[in-house]
C-alpha positions as CSV (number, residue, x, y, z in Angstrom):
1,X,-26.4,15.7,-9.8
2,X,-23.4,16.9,-8.5
3,X,-20.2,15.7,-9.6
4,X,-18.7,13.3,-6.8
5,X,-15.8,15.3,-5.1
6,X,-12.8,13.2,-4.5
7,X,-9.7,14.0,-2.3
8,X,-6.6,12.9,-3.9
9,X,-3.2,11.8,-1.4
10,X,-0.6,10.9,-3.5
11,X,3.0,10.1,-4.8
12,X,3.8,12.9,-7.4
13,X,7.4,12.4,-9.2
14,X,10.4,13.1,-8.8
15,X,11.8,10.4,-7.8
16,X,10.5,7.6,-10.3
17,X,8.8,4.7,-9.4
18,X,6.0,2.4,-9.9
19,X,3.7,4.2,-7.0
20,X,5.0,8.1,-8.5
21,X,4.6,7.4,-11.8
22,X,0.6,6.1,-11.2
23,X,-0.3,9.2,-9.4
24,X,1.1,11.2,-12.3
25,X,-0.8,8.8,-14.8
26,X,-4.3,9.8,-12.2
27,X,-3.5,13.2,-11.8
28,X,-3.7,13.5,-15.6
29,X,-6.0,11.1,-16.4
30,X,-9.0,13.3,-18.6
31,X,-11.5,9.8,-17.6
32,X,-11.3,10.7,-13.8
33,X,-10.7,14.3,-14.1
34,X,-14.3,14.7,-15.9
35,X,-16.0,12.0,-13.5
36,X,-14.9,13.3,-10.2
37,X,-14.2,17.2,-9.0
38,X,-10.9,16.2,-8.2
39,X,-8.0,18.0,-6.4
40,X,-4.5,17.2,-5.4
41,X,-2.0,16.7,-2.6
42,X,1.4,15.4,-3.6
43,X,3.1,13.1,-0.2
44,X,6.5,12.7,-1.7
45,X,9.2,14.7,-0.1
46,X,11.8,12.3,-1.2
47,X,13.5,13.7,-4.6
48,X,15.8,11.0,-4.6
49,X,15.7,7.2,-5.0
50,X,18.6,6.4,-2.3
51,X,16.8,9.4,0.0
52,X,13.7,7.0,0.5
53,X,13.0,5.8,4.0
54,X,15.7,8.6,5.5
55,X,14.2,11.1,8.3
56,X,15.6,14.2,7.0
57,X,14.4,17.6,8.3
58,X,13.3,18.5,5.0
59,X,10.7,15.7,4.8
60,X,9.4,16.5,8.5
61,X,8.9,19.7,7.0
62,X,6.6,18.4,4.2
63,X,5.6,16.3,6.5
64,X,4.0,19.3,8.2
65,X,3.1,20.9,4.8
66,X,1.0,18.2,3.8
67,X,-1.0,17.9,7.0
68,X,-1.6,21.9,6.3
69,X,-2.6,21.7,3.6
70,X,-4.8,18.3,4.2
71,X,-6.5,20.7,7.1
72,X,-6.9,23.8,4.4
73,X,-9.0,21.1,1.8
74,X,-11.0,19.5,4.2
75,X,-11.8,22.8,5.4
76,X,-12.9,24.6,2.6
77,X,-14.5,21.4,1.1
78,X,-15.5,18.1,2.2
79,X,-14.9,15.8,0.1
80,X,-17.7,12.3,-0.9
81,X,-13.9,10.7,-0.7
82,X,-10.3,10.8,-0.1
83,X,-7.8,8.1,-2.0
84,X,-4.5,7.8,-0.4
85,X,-1.6,6.3,-1.6
86,X,-0.8,4.5,1.4
87,X,2.6,3.8,2.8
88,X,2.1,0.5,5.0
89,X,6.4,-0.2,6.2
90,X,8.3,2.6,7.9
91,X,8.9,5.9,8.8
92,X,6.4,7.1,5.9
93,X,3.6,4.9,7.5
94,X,3.7,7.3,10.6
95,X,3.4,9.8,8.5
96,X,0.4,9.2,6.9
97,X,-0.9,7.8,10.4
98,X,-1.5,11.4,10.8
99,X,-3.1,11.9,7.9
100,X,-5.8,8.8,8.4
101,X,-6.1,10.5,11.5
102,X,-7.4,13.7,10.3
103,X,-9.4,12.1,7.9
104,X,-11.2,10.5,10.7
105,X,-11.6,13.6,12.5
106,X,-13.8,14.6,9.7
107,X,-15.5,11.6,8.9
108,X,-14.1,11.6,5.3
109,X,-14.8,8.2,3.5
110,X,-11.1,6.3,2.7
111,X,-9.9,3.8,-0.1
112,X,-6.5,3.5,0.3
113,X,-4.3,2.0,-2.9
114,X,-1.6,0.1,-2.2
115,X,1.6,0.0,-3.8
116,X,4.0,-1.5,-1.7
117,X,3.4,-4.6,1.0
118,X,4.8,-5.8,3.9
119,X,2.3,-5.1,6.6
120,X,2.1,-8.6,7.9
121,X,5.7,-9.4,8.5
122,X,5.9,-5.4,10.2
123,X,2.4,-6.5,12.2
124,X,5.0,-8.6,14.7
125,X,5.6,-5.5,16.4
126,X,2.3,-4.5,18.8
127,X,2.8,-0.8,18.3
128,X,2.7,-1.2,14.4
129,X,-0.3,-3.5,14.9
130,X,-2.4,-1.2,16.6
131,X,-1.1,1.4,13.6
132,X,-3.0,-1.0,11.4
133,X,-6.3,-1.5,13.2
134,X,-6.7,2.0,13.3
135,X,-5.8,2.9,10.0
136,X,-7.4,-0.3,8.1
137,X,-10.9,0.1,10.3
138,X,-13.5,1.4,7.6
139,X,-11.6,2.2,5.0
140,X,-11.5,0.4,1.5
141,X,-8.5,-1.6,0.1
142,X,-7.6,-1.0,-3.6
143,X,-4.7,-3.5,-4.0
144,X,-2.8,-3.9,-7.0
145,X,-3.2,-8.8,-7.5
146,X,-5.3,-11.4,-5.5
147,X,-2.1,-12.4,-4.6
148,X,-0.7,-8.9,-2.0
149,X,-4.3,-9.8,0.1
150,X,-2.1,-12.3,2.7
151,X,-0.6,-9.5,3.1
152,X,-3.7,-7.3,5.2
153,X,-6.0,-10.1,5.7
154,X,-5.8,-9.8,8.8
155,X,-6.9,-6.1,9.1
156,X,-9.3,-5.8,6.4
157,X,-11.5,-8.2,4.9
158,X,-12.1,-9.5,1.4
159,X,-15.5,-7.5,1.1
160,X,-13.7,-4.3,1.5
161,X,-10.8,-4.3,-1.4
162,X,-10.9,-4.3,-4.5
163,X,-8.4,-5.8,-7.3
164,X,-7.2,-2.5,-10.1
165,X,-3.7,-4.0,-12.3
166,X,-1.7,-1.5,-12.4
167,X,-1.0,-0.2,-16.4
168,X,0.6,1.9,-18.1
169,X,0.5,4.8,-21.7
170,X,0.3,2.7,-25.2
171,X,3.2,3.2,-27.6
172,X,3.5,3.1,-31.7
173,X,3.6,-0.6,-32.1
174,X,4.2,-0.7,-35.2
175,X,7.7,1.1,-34.8
176,X,9.0,-1.8,-32.2
177,X,11.4,-3.7,-34.8
178,X,14.4,-5.3,-33.0
179,X,17.8,-5.5,-34.4
180,X,19.3,-8.5,-35.2
181,X,22.8,-9.5,-33.4
182,X,23.6,-10.9,-30.3
183,X,20.8,-10.8,-28.0
184,X,20.2,-8.4,-25.4
185,X,19.4,-9.4,-22.0
186,X,17.6,-5.6,-20.5
187,X,17.6,-4.9,-17.0
188,X,15.8,-1.5,-16.3
189,X,15.2,-0.2,-12.6
190,X,16.7,1.6,-9.9
191,X,20.3,0.2,-9.0
192,X,18.8,-1.6,-5.6
193,X,20.6,-4.8,-4.6
194,X,17.3,-6.6,-3.5
195,X,15.7,-6.0,-7.5
196,X,18.4,-9.0,-7.9
197,X,21.4,-6.8,-9.6
198,X,24.3,-9.1,-8.5
199,X,22.2,-11.5,-8.8
200,X,21.8,-11.2,-12.5
201,X,25.4,-10.7,-13.5
202,X,26.5,-13.9,-11.3
203,X,24.3,-15.5,-14.0
204,X,25.4,-13.9,-16.8
205,X,29.2,-14.6,-15.8
206,X,27.9,-18.6,-16.1
207,X,26.6,-17.1,-19.4
208,X,30.0,-15.8,-20.3
209,X,32.1,-19.0,-18.5
210,X,29.6,-21.2,-21.5
211,X,30.5,-19.6,-24.1
212,X,27.0,-17.9,-25.0
213,X,26.6,-14.9,-27.1
214,X,24.7,-12.0,-25.2
215,X,25.2,-8.3,-24.8
216,X,23.6,-7.0,-21.2
217,X,22.3,-3.7,-20.7
218,X,21.8,-2.4,-17.5
219,X,19.1,1.3,-17.3
220,X,18.4,2.7,-13.9
221,X,19.1,5.6,-11.3
222,X,22.1,4.5,-8.6
223,X,20.4,3.0,-5.2
224,X,22.0,1.4,-2.7
225,X,24.1,0.0,-5.7
226,X,26.5,3.4,-7.4
227,X,28.1,2.9,-10.4
228,X,32.0,2.6,-9.1
229,X,30.1,-0.4,-7.4
230,X,28.6,-1.7,-11.0
231,X,32.1,-1.4,-12.7
232,X,33.8,-2.8,-10.2
233,X,31.6,-6.1,-10.1
234,X,32.1,-6.5,-13.8
235,X,35.5,-6.7,-14.3
236,X,35.5,-8.8,-11.5
237,X,33.2,-11.4,-13.1
238,X,35.0,-10.1,-16.7
239,X,31.8,-9.1,-17.9
240,X,33.1,-5.3,-18.9
241,X,33.1,-5.7,-22.6
242,X,29.7,-7.2,-23.1
243,X,27.7,-6.0,-20.3
244,X,27.0,-2.0,-19.6
245,X,25.4,0.8,-17.3
246,X,23.6,3.4,-19.0
247,X,22.3,5.4,-16.0
248,X,19.2,6.4,-15.6
249,X,16.8,7.0,-19.2
250,X,13.4,8.8,-19.8
251,X,11.5,9.2,-22.9
252,X,12.6,7.9,-26.2
253,X,15.9,7.1,-25.1
254,X,14.3,4.7,-23.1
255,X,12.2,3.2,-25.7
256,X,14.9,2.7,-27.9
257,X,16.9,0.5,-25.5
258,X,13.6,-1.5,-24.6
259,X,12.9,-1.1,-28.5
260,X,16.3,-2.9,-29.2
261,X,16.1,-5.3,-26.2
262,X,15.2,-9.1,-26.9
263,X,14.7,-10.0,-23.4
264,X,13.7,-8.4,-20.1
265,X,15.4,-10.0,-17.2
266,X,13.8,-9.2,-13.4
267,X,15.5,-11.5,-10.9
268,X,13.9,-9.6,-7.8
269,X,13.7,-10.2,-4.0
270,X,13.0,-6.5,-3.1
271,X,11.0,-7.0,-0.3
272,X,8.3,-4.5,-1.1
273,X,7.6,-5.3,-4.4
274,X,4.4,-6.0,-5.5
275,X,3.1,-5.1,-9.7
276,X,6.7,-3.6,-11.5
277,X,5.6,-1.1,-13.7
278,X,8.4,-2.3,-15.6
279,X,7.4,-5.6,-16.3
280,X,4.4,-4.0,-18.0
281,X,6.9,-2.0,-20.5
282,X,8.7,-5.2,-21.2
283,X,5.2,-6.7,-22.2
284,X,4.2,-4.0,-24.0
285,X,7.6,-4.0,-26.0
286,X,7.1,-7.5,-27.1
287,X,9.8,-8.6,-24.7
288,X,10.2,-12.5,-23.0
289,X,10.5,-11.9,-19.5
290,X,12.2,-14.0,-16.6
291,X,11.0,-12.9,-13.7
292,X,10.6,-14.0,-9.9
293,X,8.0,-14.8,-7.9
294,X,7.4,-11.4,-5.9
295,X,4.4,-10.1,-4.9
296,X,1.7,-9.4,-7.6
297,X,4.4,-11.0,-10.2
298,X,2.8,-14.1,-10.6
299,X,-0.5,-12.6,-11.9
300,X,1.6,-11.0,-14.5
301,X,3.5,-13.5,-16.1
302,X,2.4,-16.6,-17.4
303,X,5.0,-19.4,-16.8
304,X,6.5,-20.8,-19.6
305,X,4.1,-18.9,-21.8
306,X,4.9,-15.4,-21.5
307,X,8.0,-15.9,-19.5
308,X,9.5,-17.6,-17.1
309,X,9.2,-17.5,-13.3
310,X,12.2,-18.7,-11.2
311,X,12.7,-18.7,-7.3
312,X,14.4,-16.1,-5.3
313,X,18.2,-15.7,-5.9
314,X,18.8,-18.8,-7.2
315,X,20.9,-17.7,-10.1
316,X,21.6,-21.6,-11.8
317,X,18.3,-21.3,-12.6
318,X,18.2,-17.6,-13.7
319,X,21.1,-18.7,-16.3
320,X,19.5,-21.4,-17.5
321,X,16.5,-19.5,-18.4
322,X,18.2,-16.9,-19.7
323,X,20.1,-19.4,-21.7
324,X,17.2,-21.2,-23.2
325,X,15.9,-17.4,-24.5
326,X,19.4,-16.5,-25.9
327,X,19.7,-20.2,-28.0
328,X,16.1,-20.5,-29.0
329,X,15.1,-17.6,-30.9
330,X,11.3,-18.7,-31.6
331,X,10.7,-19.5,-28.2
332,X,11.7,-16.0,-27.0
333,X,9.3,-14.8,-30.4
334,X,6.7,-16.3,-28.8
335,X,7.0,-15.7,-25.2
336,X,7.4,-11.6,-26.7
337,X,3.8,-11.9,-28.2
338,X,2.4,-13.9,-25.6
339,X,3.5,-10.9,-23.2
340,X,2.3,-8.0,-25.6
341,X,-1.7,-10.1,-25.9
342,X,-1.7,-10.0,-22.3
343,X,-0.3,-6.1,-22.1
344,X,-3.1,-5.2,-24.3
345,X,-6.2,-7.1,-22.4
346,X,-5.6,-6.2,-19.0
347,X,-2.4,-3.6,-18.6
348,X,-2.9,-1.0,-20.5
349,X,-3.8,2.7,-19.0
350,X,-7.1,2.8,-20.6
351,X,-8.3,-0.6,-18.8
352,X,-7.1,1.4,-15.5
353,X,-8.8,4.6,-16.0
354,X,-12.0,2.5,-16.4
355,X,-11.5,0.1,-13.2
356,X,-10.0,2.9,-11.1
357,X,-13.2,5.3,-11.9
358,X,-15.7,1.9,-11.4
359,X,-13.8,1.3,-8.1
360,X,-14.1,4.9,-6.7
361,X,-17.5,5.3,-7.6
362,X,-18.9,2.2,-6.3
363,X,-17.0,3.6,-2.9
364,X,-18.5,5.9,-3.1
365,X,-22.0,4.9,-3.0
366,X,-21.0,2.9,0.1
367,X,-20.8,6.0,1.7
């Protein structure tokens, strides 16, 4: 029996974000590459987070290059299946429309792995609705959480949808020793306002005004908020002596930051938020979490067990939950342990690889 051939059209870093990291792990996975005959095409044209969503000459050239590469791969050897990390909104949707058109021209079975959302809202425009109907017709879809199905319900029947939560590589848990001192509240994501950066700073201001002792650490690349704007907010809120911005961190540096933290805060209201990898990292590192109920986060955090779920943009609620975790270490530690237990059972990279292999085999068998 011949090894099934799969062509992967996915996102690879840079820049570093959830979809590109998942793409990297798929490409490097010995489990996936030993199960299928894999070929890969990188879809990413942006090299920086700040470039995402913008149309440039370089991106247009990149789109043409990807289309040419796709034609060459399909002419060389038609795959049993094409895996596409479909971008569901914005200009990149129309690039992916071209790719889907080429795949349909060659009669290739398609499975879309959705790392973003916004289809239900964007479908209010007649042109977008037509695009979604064309793109999703006869295709299978992989979602990160059952909570995300409502976004594509109009265009994809439930029997063509599979759920595959993200997973991340393991770390050495024996080294997860928390240092003593003021509790550290960590935010780790790109500095994008809708990720809740200023919401968190305002909540921290409330904690400071109540004389609650803590330190805040922000880590991530500059997005629509730059380092200078962040510094100005710290000074405006009188937080400059207890909150710091460390910029982008990777590898061992990022690990040390996670290990030193006590609480992870992620008050996102980012419209495309689906299943943030950074929350899995926080769970892996035994951090109690305060996050919003955006996207698939409700399937990640068990409210009151492994963390707190709060309403979006609710600064006072965020401050109250942070206060509980800062002042009651027994609750903080218990939630961290519960979060780590859920990570081990549901969100490891090994779980993700096994789930994805099963889904891809099932999709191929339906060809």
